[in-house]
C-alpha positions in Angstrom: -26.6 -47.5 -15.5 -28.8 -44.7 -14.3 -25.8 -42.6 -13.5 -24.5 -43.1 -17.1 -27.8 -41.9 -18.5 -27.8 -38.9 -16.3 -24.3 -37.9 -17.5 -25.3 -38.4 -21.1 -28.4 -36.3 -20.8 -26.7 -33.5 -18.8 -23.8 -33.0 -21.3 -25.8 -31.2 -24.0 -27.3 -28.9 -21.5 -23.9 -28.0 -20.2 -22.6 -27.2 -23.7 -25.6 -25.1 -24.5 -25.1 -23.2 -21.3 -21.5 -22.5 -22.1 -22.2 -21.4 -25.7 -24.8 -18.7 -24.8 -22.4 -16.5 -22.7 -19.8 -16.9 -25.4 -22.2 -15.7 -28.1 -23.3 -12.8 -25.9 -19.7 -11.8 -25.2 -19.0 -11.9 -29.0 -21.9 -9.6 -29.7 -20.8 -7.2 -27.0 -17.2 -7.2 -28.4 -18.6 -6.6 -31.9 -20.8 -3.7 -30.6 -17.7 -2.2 -28.9 -15.8 -2.2 -32.2 -18.8 -0.6 -33.9 -18.4 2.3 -31.7 -14.6 2.4 -31.8 -14.3 1.9 -35.6 -15.4 5.5 -36.6 -13.0 7.1 -34.2 -10.1 4.8 -35.4 -11.0 5.6 -39.0 -11.0 9.3 -38.3 -7.7 9.2 -36.6 -6.1 7.2 -39.4 -7.5 9.4 -42.1 -6.8 12.8 -40.6 -3.8 12.2 -38.3 -2.1 8.9 -39.4 -2.1 9.6 -43.1 -0.8 13.2 -42.9 1.9 12.1 -40.5 3.1 9.3 -42.7 2.9 11.5 -45.8 5.0 14.2 -44.1 7.7 11.7 -43.1 7.8 10.3 -46.6 8.0 13.8 -48.1 11.1 14.6 -46.0 13.0 12.0 -48.0 11.8 13.2 -51.4 12.7 16.1 -53.7 9.3 17.6 -53.5 8.8 20.8 -55.6 5.8 22.7 -57.1 6.2 20.7 -60.3 5.4 17.5 -58.3 1.7 18.7 -58.1 1.5 18.6 -61.9 3.7 15.7 -63.0 3.5 13.6 -59.7 7.3 13.0 -59.7 9.0 13.3 -56.3 12.3 11.4 -56.6 13.8 9.9 -53.5 16.8 11.9 -52.4 17.7 10.0 -49.1 19.0 12.2 -46.3 19.7 15.3 -48.5 16.8 17.3 -47.0 17.8 16.4 -43.5 21.5 17.4 -44.1 20.5 20.7 -45.7 18.2 21.6 -42.8 20.6 20.5 -40.0 23.5 22.3 -41.7 21.5 25.6 -41.9 22.5 28.0 -39.1 19.0 29.4 -39.2 17.7 26.0 -38.0 19.9 26.0 -35.0 19.0 29.5 -34.1 15.3 28.8 -34.5 15.6 25.7 -32.3 17.0 27.9 -29.5 14.4 30.6 -30.1 11.6 28.0 -30.0 12.9 26.7 -26.6 13.1 30.2 -25.1 9.8 31.2 -26.5 8.0 28.0 -25.3 9.5 27.8 -21.8 9.2 31.5 -21.2 5.5 31.5 -22.3 4.7 28.4 -20.3 6.3 29.8 -17.1 4.5 33.1 -17.4 1.1 31.7 -18.4 1.1 29.0 -15.8 2.3 31.2 -12.9 -0.1 34.1 -13.6 -2.9 31.8 -14.5 -2.5 29.8 -11.2 -2.3 33.1 -9.2 -5.6 34.3 -10.8 -7.3 31.0 -10.3 -6.4 31.0 -6.6 -7.6 34.6 -6.3 -10.9 33.9 -7.9 -11.5 30.7 -5.9 -12.3 33.1 -3.1 -15.7 34.3 -4.2 -16.5 38.0 -4.1 -18.9 40.4 -5.6 -18.6 40.7 -9.4 -16.0 37.9 -9.6 -17.9 36.3 -12.5 -17.9 39.6 -14.4 -14.1 40.1 -13.9 -13.4 36.5 -15.0 -15.5 37.0 -18.1 -13.4 40.1 -18.9 -10.2 38.3 -18.4 -11.3 35.7 -20.9 -11.3 38.2 -23.8 -7.6 37.7 -24.8 -8.3 34.0 -25.2 -11.4 34.6 -27.3 -9.9 37.1 -29.7 -8.2 35.5 -32.7 -4.4 35.4 -32.3 -3.7 37.4 -35.4 -6.0 40.2 -34.2 -4.2 40.2 -30.8 -0.8 40.3 -32.5 -1.8 43.3 -34.7 -3.1 45.2 -31.8 0.0 44.5 -29.7 2.1 45.6 -32.7 0.4 48.9 -32.6 0.8 49.2 -28.8 4.5 48.4 -29.0 5.3 50.7 -31.9 8.4 52.8 -31.0 7.1 56.0 -32.4 3.3 56.0 -31.8 2.8 53.0 -29.4 0.7 53.6 -26.3 3.1 51.6 -24.1 6.1 53.8 -24.7 4.0 56.9 -24.4 2.7 55.8 -21.0 6.1 54.8 -19.7 7.5 58.1 -20.8 4.7 60.1 -19.2 5.3 58.5 -15.8 9.1 59.0 -16.3 10.0 55.4 -16.2 12.0 55.7 -19.5 13.6 58.6 -21.1 13.3 57.6 -24.7 11.1 55.1 -26.7 12.1 51.4 -26.4 12.4 49.4 -29.6 10.2 46.5 -28.4 9.9 44.8 -31.8 12.6 46.5 -33.8 15.6 45.4 -31.7 17.1 41.9 -32.0 17.7 41.9 -28.3 14.1 42.7 -27.3 11.9 41.3 -30.0 11.8 37.7 -28.7 11.1 38.8 -25.2 8.3 41.0 -26.4 6.8 38.1 -28.3 7.0 36.0 -25.2 5.2 38.7 -23.2 2.4 39.0 -25.8 1.9 35.2 -25.8 1.8 35.2 -22.0 -1.0 37.7 -22.2 -2.9 35.6 -24.7 -2.4 32.3 -22.7 -3.3 33.4 -19.2 -7.1 33.0 -19.6 -6.7 29.3 -20.7 -4.5 28.4 -17.7 -6.8 30.4 -15.3 -10.0 28.7 -16.5 -8.6 25.1 -16.3 -6.8 25.6 -13.0 -9.9 27.3 -11.5 -12.0 24.4 -12.4 -9.5 22.1 -10.8 -9.5 24.1 -7.6 -13.3 23.9 -7.4 -13.1 20.1 -7.2 -10.9 20.2 -4.1 -13.0 19.6 -1.0 -13.1 22.6 1.4 -13.0 20.2 4.3 -9.3 19.6 3.7 -8.5 23.3 3.9 -10.5 23.6 7.1 -8.7 20.6 8.6 -5.3 22.1 7.6 -6.3 25.4 9.2 -7.3 23.6 12.4 -3.9 21.9 12.5 -2.3 25.3 12.4 -1.1 25.4 8.7 -0.8 28.8 7.2 -1.9 29.9 3.7 1.3 29.0 2.0 1.7 25.7 3.8 -1.9 24.7 3.0 -1.4 25.5 -0.7 1.9 23.6 -0.8 0.8 20.5 1.1 -2.9 20.2 0.3 -4.0 22.3 -2.7 -1.1 21.8 -5.1 -0.7 18.0 -4.7 -4.4 17.5 -5.4 -4.2 19.9 -8.4 -1.3 18.0 -10.0 -3.4 16.0 -12.5 -4.9 19.3 -13.8 -1.5 20.9 -13.8 -0.2 18.0 -15.9 -2.9 18.5 -18.5 -2.4 22.3 -18.6 1.3 22.1 -19.1 1.2 19.3 -21.7 -1.5 21.1 -23.8 0.3 24.5 -23.3 3.6 23.1 -24.4 2.2 21.5 -27.6 0.2 24.6 -28.6 3.0 27.0 -27.9 5.7 24.9 -29.6 4.0 25.2 -33.0 2.8 28.8 -32.8 3.1 30.5 -36.2 0.5 33.2 -36.7 1.5 35.2 -33.7 5.1 35.5 -34.7 4.3 36.2 -38.4 1.8 39.0 -37.5 4.0 40.4 -34.7 7.5 40.4 -36.2 7.5 38.1 -39.3 10.5 36.4 -37.8 12.6 39.5 -37.6 14.4 41.7 -37.0 17.6 39.9 -38.2 15.8 36.5 -37.7 15.8 37.0 -34.0 12.3 35.7 -33.6 12.5 32.8 -36.0 11.0 29.6 -34.6 10.7 26.1 -35.9 7.1 27.0 -37.0 8.2 30.0 -39.0 11.1 28.3 -40.6 8.9 25.4 -41.7 6.4 27.9 -43.1 9.2 29.8 -45.0 10.8 26.7 -46.4 7.5 25.2 -47.6 5.4 28.2 -48.8 8.0 30.9 -49.5 11.0 29.0 -50.8 8.7 26.2 -52.0 11.0 23.5 -50.8 8.4 21.1 -49.4 10.9 18.4 -48.5 13.0 20.6 -46.2 9.8 22.1 -44.7 8.6 18.5 -44.0 11.9 17.9 -42.1 11.3 20.8 -39.8 7.7 19.7 -39.3 8.9 16.2 -38.3 11.3 17.8 -35.8 8.3 19.6 -34.2 6.3 16.4 -34.1 9.2 14.5 -32.5 9.8 17.1 -29.9 6.1 17.2 -28.9 5.9 13.4 -28.8 9.0 13.1 -26.6 7.8 15.7 -24.2 4.4 14.2 -23.9 5.7 10.7 -23.3 8.3 11.7 -20.8 6.0 14.0 -18.9 3.1 11.6 -18.8 5.3 8.7 -17.7 6.8 10.9 -14.9 3.3 11.7 -13.7 1.4 8.5 -14.5 0.6 8.1 -10.8 -1.7 11.1 -11.2 -3.8 9.2 -13.7 -4.1 5.9 -11.8 -2.1 2.7 -11.7 -1.0 1.1 -14.9 -2.9 -1.9 -16.1 
């Protein structure tokens, strides 16, 4: 009988003990959601809604009159067919690919080289790094206008300099030739993007312990072998971030192309960004402009997912 009473008395104590941690856990969970909710609301309002609205608009006949009468009739795949059957879209897709990959390759290669160079401290290295940051700090439109003057066939400084040192015999049409305009735009964008790559990669190099380089040197590894087997593998997470961010920012560049060539000559520098701008704000066909915008978003999303999945080991094991 005494054992029965002990059980009866101890039962309520056990239930109360269990309920206290559960209530504390519920409060912690509610507190977490209080911190998460503003960020989720911000993402839905400023990213989710515009994205969904852009997708819906691509299936509507959306014209300037829609802003007054609110009518945007559903037209199915008419906008998509019109865009995909336009030869300018195919050309701009190819130009975007060349422009993006060329810019990424040049920016990353030169940025990594400068980051490795400045990782070896020397006098005035901080001042030189600060000077190299100027192209990144200057607004892109200003940089494009300056480079347009420098590359001018008649009065440009670059042609004058090359002719003075007898590297060329006549001025080169950097921006006025369909064969050279896209390459010139790539070179200008490389110049603008080098500081960003240099700063991020330089920060990643500073996090690599010097003991590993010393151990590699003691094992007889040269400079190139040390970089290939020690430095670069440890730098891969930073490289992943740099390439993903660089790809997404370069893919949608608009202001540089507009200020530099305005898509010309002969549409040789038209990209998906400039085509979307022209369809939406020059031809006022917002439905077709939304289609090109959706293509840009889709390309960015596919690249990000594939690249991050291929390099997910750099970010830790999946949970």
